[in-house]
C-alpha positions as CSV (number, residue, x, y, z in Angstrom):
1,M,0.0,0.0,0.0
2,L,2.8,2.4,0.8
3,T,4.4,1.7,-2.6
4,V,1.2,2.6,-4.4
5,L,0.8,5.8,-2.3
6,M,4.5,6.8,-3.1
7,I,4.0,6.2,-6.8
8,V,0.9,8.3,-6.8
9,Q,2.8,11.0,-4.9
10,G,5.5,11.0,-7.5
11,I,3.1,11.2,-10.4
12,L,1.1,14.1,-8.7
13,S,4.4,16.0,-8.0
14,V,5.5,15.7,-11.6
15,L,2.1,16.8,-12.9
16,L,2.1,19.8,-10.5
17,I,5.5,20.9,-11.7
18,V,4.5,20.6,-15.3
19,L,1.3,22.5,-14.9
20,I,2.9,25.3,-12.8
21,L,5.6,25.8,-15.5
22,L,3.1,25.9,-18.3
23,Q,1.1,28.7,-16.7
24,K,1.8,32.3,-17.6
25,G,3.1,34.4,-14.7
26,K,1.0,37.2,-13.3
27,G,3.8,39.7,-13.8
28,A,4.6,38.6,-17.4
29,N,3.2,41.7,-19.0
30,M,4.7,44.3,-16.6
31,G,6.7,46.0,-19.3
32,V,3.4,46.7,-21.2
33,S,1.4,47.7,-18.1
34,F,3.5,50.7,-17.2
35,G,2.1,53.6,-19.1
36,A,0.1,51.4,-21.5
37,G,-3.0,51.1,-19.4
38,A,-3.2,47.3,-19.6
39,S,-5.9,45.8,-17.5
40,D,-3.8,42.7,-16.6
41,T,-1.3,44.2,-14.2
42,L,0.6,42.7,-11.4
43,F,-1.6,44.2,-8.6
44,G,-4.8,44.6,-10.6
45,A,-7.9,42.4,-10.9
46,T,-7.3,38.7,-11.7
47,G,-10.5,37.8,-13.3
48,A,-11.7,34.2,-13.7
49,M,-9.4,31.3,-13.1
50,S,-8.1,29.6,-16.2
51,F,-8.4,25.8,-16.8
52,F,-4.8,25.3,-15.8
53,A,-5.3,27.1,-12.5
54,K,-8.3,25.0,-11.6
55,V,-6.5,21.8,-12.5
56,T,-3.5,22.9,-10.4
57,W,-5.7,23.6,-7.4
58,V,-7.2,20.1,-7.7
59,L,-3.8,18.4,-8.1
60,A,-2.5,20.4,-5.1
61,F,-5.4,19.3,-3.0
62,L,-4.9,15.6,-4.0
63,F,-1.2,16.0,-3.3
64,M,-1.9,17.2,0.2
65,I,-4.5,14.4,0.9
66,N,-2.0,11.8,-0.4
67,S,0.7,13.3,1.9
68,V,-1.6,12.9,4.9
69,A,-2.5,9.4,3.8
70,I,1.2,8.4,3.6
71,S,2.0,9.9,7.0
72,Y,-1.0,8.2,8.6
73,Y,0.0,4.8,7.0
74,V,3.6,5.1,8.2
75,Y,2.4,6.2,11.7
76,K,0.0,3.2,12.0
77,N,2.6,0.6,10.8
78,Q,5.6,1.7,12.8
79,T,6.6,-0.5,15.8
80,Q,5.8,0.8,19.2
81,S,9.1,0.7,21.0
82,T,10.3,3.0,23.6
83,I,13.6,3.4,25.5
84,F,12.2,1.4,28.4
85,S,11.0,-1.6,26.3
86,T,14.5,-2.3,25.0
87,T,16.8,-4.5,27.0
88,S,20.2,-3.1,28.0
89,P,23.2,-5.4,27.9
90,K,24.5,-6.7,31.2
91,A,27.7,-5.1,32.6
92,P,30.7,-7.4,32.5
93,K,31.7,-9.0,35.8
């Protein structure tokens, strides 16, 4: 089960990286916006989300849920050992 979760985590991370790199940055038109009156400025209104932005949000949500699932799975399957449950070697006589 952990192997499947780790493979899904790797696929989700690669897809997130690709989608983020494909998107146009918000400040991409800053040279045009100074003095040109462009409506898509760095601090201006953003408008509706693009398809890539929506898919990125969904993948980021799935990535976080998968991260929580991996940590929960590892936490539940670890051995419960403490410093008091281990036996210490006897001192030589």
